[in-house]
C-alpha positions in Angstrom: 0.0 0.1 0.0 1.2 3.3 -1.0 1.7 5.5 1.9 1.1 9.5 1.6 2.7 11.9 3.4 1.2 15.5 3.2 4.0 18.2 1.9 5.8 20.2 4.0 5.3 23.8 4.4 7.6 26.0 2.6 9.8 27.8 4.8 9.3 31.3 5.2 11.9 33.9 3.4 14.1 35.5 6.1 12.9 39.1 5.2 9.4 38.0 5.7 10.1 36.2 9.3 12.2 39.4 10.3 9.3 41.9 9.1 6.5 39.8 10.7 8.7 39.6 14.2 9.4 43.5 14.1 5.9 44.0 13.5 4.7 42.2 16.3 7.0 43.4 18.7 6.1 47.2 17.9 2.5 45.9 18.0 3.1 44.4 21.3 5.1 47.3 22.8 2.7 50.0 21.4 -0.3 48.2 23.1 1.1 50.0 26.6 -0.6 52.9 27.9 1.3 56.1 26.4 2.2 57.5 29.6 4.0 54.3 30.5 6.0 54.5 27.2 6.6 58.3 27.9 7.5 58.6 31.2 9.1 55.0 32.0 10.9 54.3 28.8 11.4 57.3 26.5 12.5 59.4 29.4 15.3 57.1 30.1 17.0 57.3 26.4 19.8 59.5 25.2 19.1 61.6 22.3 20.6 59.0 19.6 18.5 55.9 21.0 15.4 58.3 21.2 15.8 59.2 17.4 16.4 55.5 16.6 13.3 54.4 18.4 11.2 57.2 16.7 11.4 55.4 13.3 10.0 52.2 14.4 6.2 53.1 14.0 4.0 56.3 13.6 2.9 56.1 17.4 6.3 56.0 18.6 7.4 58.7 16.3 4.5 60.9 17.7 5.3 60.0 21.4 9.1 60.5 21.0 8.7 63.8 19.4 7.3 65.7 22.5 9.2 69.0 23.4 9.7 68.3 27.0 11.6 64.8 26.1 14.0 66.7 23.9 14.7 69.5 26.3 15.2 67.4 29.2 17.8 65.6 26.9 19.6 69.0 25.9 19.7 70.0 29.4 21.2 66.8 30.7 23.5 66.7 27.6 24.8 70.3 27.8 23.8 71.8 31.2 24.4 75.2 30.2 21.4 74.9 28.0 19.2 75.2 30.7 20.0 78.8 31.2 16.7 80.7 30.7 17.9 82.4 27.7 19.3 79.6 26.0 16.3 77.6 26.8 13.7 80.1 25.4 16.1 80.2 22.3 15.8 76.4 21.9 11.7 76.2 22.3 11.3 78.8 19.6 13.7 76.7 16.9 11.8 75.5 13.8 10.9 72.1 12.8 10.8 70.4 16.3 12.1 73.1 18.6 14.7 71.2 21.0 14.9 68.2 18.8 16.1 70.4 16.0 18.4 72.2 18.4 19.8 68.7 19.3 20.2 67.6 15.8 22.3 70.7 15.1 24.4 70.7 18.4 25.2 67.1 18.8 27.1 66.6 15.5 30.4 68.2 16.5 32.1 67.9 13.3 31.1 70.4 10.8 31.6 69.5 7.1 34.9 71.1 6.1 33.5 72.3 3.2 30.4 73.6 4.6 31.6 77.2 4.3 33.3 76.9 0.9 30.5 79.0 -0.6 30.4 82.1 -2.8 29.2 85.3 -0.7 26.4 85.5 -2.7 25.1 82.0 -1.7 24.5 83.3 1.8 20.8 83.4 2.1 20.4 85.0 5.5 21.7 88.0 6.9 25.0 87.8 9.1 23.9 87.0 13.0 23.2 90.1 14.9 23.5 88.4 18.0 25.7 85.3 19.1 25.0 83.1 22.1 27.9 80.7 23.5 27.0 77.6 25.4 29.9 76.1 26.8 30.4 72.9 28.8 33.7 71.0 29.6 33.9 67.6 31.2 36.5 65.6 32.7 36.4 62.2 33.6 32.6 62.8 33.1 32.4 65.2 35.5 31.4 68.9 34.5 34.3 71.3 35.6 33.0 74.3 33.7 29.7 75.6 32.3 29.0 79.0 31.0 26.6 81.0 28.9 27.8 84.2 27.2 25.8 86.7 24.9 27.6 88.8 22.2 26.1 91.4 19.9 27.9 91.7 16.7 26.5 94.9 14.9 28.9 97.6 16.1 31.7 98.7 13.9 34.2 98.0 16.7 33.2 94.4 16.8 33.5 93.9 13.2 36.5 95.6 12.7 38.5 94.2 15.5 39.9 90.5 15.6 37.3 88.1 16.5 37.7 86.6 19.9 35.2 85.4 22.7 36.7 85.0 26.2 34.7 83.4 28.7 36.8 84.4 31.6 38.3 87.6 32.7 42.3 87.4 33.3 42.4 86.9 37.0 39.1 84.3 37.1 40.0 81.1 38.3 37.4 78.1 38.3 38.5 75.4 40.5 37.6 71.8 40.0 37.8 68.6 42.3 39.9 67.0 39.7 43.6 66.3 40.7 45.9 68.0 38.2 47.1 65.4 35.8 50.8 64.6 35.4 50.4 62.9 31.8 49.0 64.8 28.9 47.5 61.5 27.3 45.2 61.8 30.4 43.7 65.0 29.0 43.4 63.9 25.8 41.2 60.7 27.0 39.3 62.1 29.6 38.4 65.9 28.7 35.7 66.8 26.2 34.3 70.4 25.5 31.2 71.3 23.6 31.1 75.0 22.3 27.5 75.5 20.9 27.4 78.7 18.8 23.7 79.9 18.4 22.2 82.6 16.3 19.3 83.8 18.5 17.8 85.5 15.5 18.1 83.2 13.0 17.3 80.1 15.0 20.4 78.1 14.0 23.3 76.3 16.0 26.4 74.5 15.4 28.9 72.9 17.6 32.5 74.5 17.2 34.5 72.0 19.1 36.2 68.8 18.0 34.8 67.2 21.2 38.1 66.1 22.5 41.4 67.8 22.4 43.8 67.9 19.3 46.6 68.9 21.0 47.9 69.4 24.7 51.0 71.5 25.7 52.5 71.8 29.1 54.4 75.0 30.0 57.7 73.6 31.5 58.1 76.1 34.4 54.5 76.9 35.5 53.2 73.4 34.6 49.8 75.2 32.9 48.3 73.0 30.7 46.9 74.5 27.4 44.4 72.1 25.8 43.3 73.0 22.2 40.0 72.0 20.4 39.8 72.8 16.7 37.5 72.8 13.9 38.8 73.5 10.3 36.5 74.9 7.6 36.9 75.6 3.8 36.5 79.2 2.7 37.0 80.8 -0.8 40.7 81.6 -0.2 41.6 78.4 1.4 40.8 77.1 5.1 40.5 78.7 8.3 40.6 77.2 12.0 38.0 77.8 14.7 40.7 77.5 17.5 39.4 76.8 21.0 42.0 77.3 23.9 41.6 76.0 27.4 44.1 76.7 30.0 44.5 74.8 33.1 46.4 75.7 35.9 47.3 74.0 39.4 46.2 74.9 42.8 48.0 74.9 46.0 46.8 71.8 47.1 47.4 69.9 43.5 43.9 70.3 42.0 43.3 71.5 38.4 42.0 75.0 37.8 40.5 76.3 34.9 42.2 79.8 34.1 41.2 80.6 30.3 38.6 79.4 27.9 38.6 81.2 24.4 37.5 81.2 20.9 39.5 82.5 17.9 39.3 82.2 14.1 42.6 81.9 12.1 43.4 81.7 8.6 46.3 79.8 6.8 48.8 82.4 7.5 47.9 82.3 11.4 46.3 85.8 11.3 43.0 86.4 13.2 40.2 87.0 11.3 38.4 90.1 12.0 34.7 90.3 13.4 33.2 90.7 10.0 35.0 88.1 8.2 34.4 85.5 11.2 30.5 86.3 11.1 30.6 85.3 7.3 32.3 82.1 8.1 30.2 81.2 10.9 26.9 82.1 8.9 27.8 79.9 6.2 28.9 77.1 8.9 25.3 77.6 10.4 23.8 77.0 7.0 26.0 74.1 5.8 25.7 70.5 6.1 27.0 68.8 9.4 28.2 65.3 9.7 28.7 62.7 12.4 32.3 60.8 12.5 32.8 57.3 13.4 35.8 58.3 15.6 35.4 62.1 16.4 38.7 62.2 18.2 40.5 60.7 15.2 38.7 62.8 12.7 39.1 65.7 14.7 42.9 65.3 15.1 43.2 64.3 11.4 41.4 67.5 10.3 43.8 69.6 12.3 47.2 67.8 11.5 46.2 68.5 7.7 45.5 71.9 8.4 48.9 72.2 10.4 50.7 70.5 7.4 49.2 72.8 5.1 49.9 75.8 6.6 53.4 74.6 7.2 53.8 74.1 3.3 52.3 77.6 2.8 54.9 79.0 5.1 57.8 77.2 3.5 56.6 78.1 -0.1 56.3 81.6 1.1 60.0 81.8 2.6 61.2 80.1 -0.7 59.4 82.9 -2.8 60.4 85.6 -0.6 64.2 84.1 -0.9 64.0 84.2 -4.4 62.8 87.9 -4.5 65.7 88.9 -2.1 68.4 87.3 -4.2 66.8 89.3 -7.2 66.8 92.5 -5.6 70.3 92.0 -4.2 71.6 91.0 -7.7 69.8 94.2 -9.2 71.5 96.6 -6.7 74.8 94.9 -7.1 74.2 95.7 -10.9 73.2 99.1 -10.4 76.1 99.8 -8.0 78.6 98.2 -10.6 77.2 100.3 -13.4 77.5 103.6 -11.0 81.1 102.6 -10.3 81.8 101.9 -14.0 80.2 105.4 -14.9 82.3 107.2 -12.4 85.5 105.6 -13.8 84.5 106.7 -17.3 83.9 110.4 -15.8 87.3 110.8 -14.5 89.2 109.2 -17.2 
């Protein structure tokens, strides 16, 4: 007797299985009460995780777009943003308020070509007021935070070298951190965020490389100068947004923050004026921002390339000046010889 066996069911394709599993998981998760999801799940996420989970479903996208969630994330990520003046500006950002601000400020590496635009391509007017929200962490501990507002419309500002000082010359900010003996400790454990905000145009960008690109120690005083930098392309080359943090040592051996400043330099090491700096910053505010896989390596690599380009530029200039010097020396020697020959001819 012939035996009959029913045919086996065809295996479900892996893509279909995955899609079904994701739909079941999402459906089961979203059956929870929205208050439970928002106050007991979403509130515990950081900005990156919250952005990721918002892509899972329409309901999660709606719940994760609440302004209060993103305001809390901004305040916890950058304590300086909890200042009333900054918090008010953040709440009025277009396309999501705090969420839009977080997207601009969290990406610390501005595209190097973001400012490589013609002057006519800048659609918005130059910022009339800038707000700096700065936070410095060491070993995941906040050691410095400050907000500073600056007007940019006076002739004095636009004609003077661009510079933002967050501390007066005699100001000292104590920290509970022991003064490090090894420079690599600073590189590995110090992070800085310098968010520049256009309070009128409602735009923001992070000018810091997140971690130091260079550390120098003074051999006599023991002061440490920590450099953070962002390199931007402009019409005539590149410029460097240079952030310098000077740390000293107290009598009991604790680290002190003695200087925090921002400057913008061109390829020749000259400081840009306020007007030229505003043009660069405005283009960067409007330009594309990106996130590197390794922010420390990317920041150091861009800074090293800039330093190499600056050195090559200086060497070319020295060679060119040397050739011009030889030319003028030869020219005046020739003139002198002709003059002496003319005198000899006159005497004869």
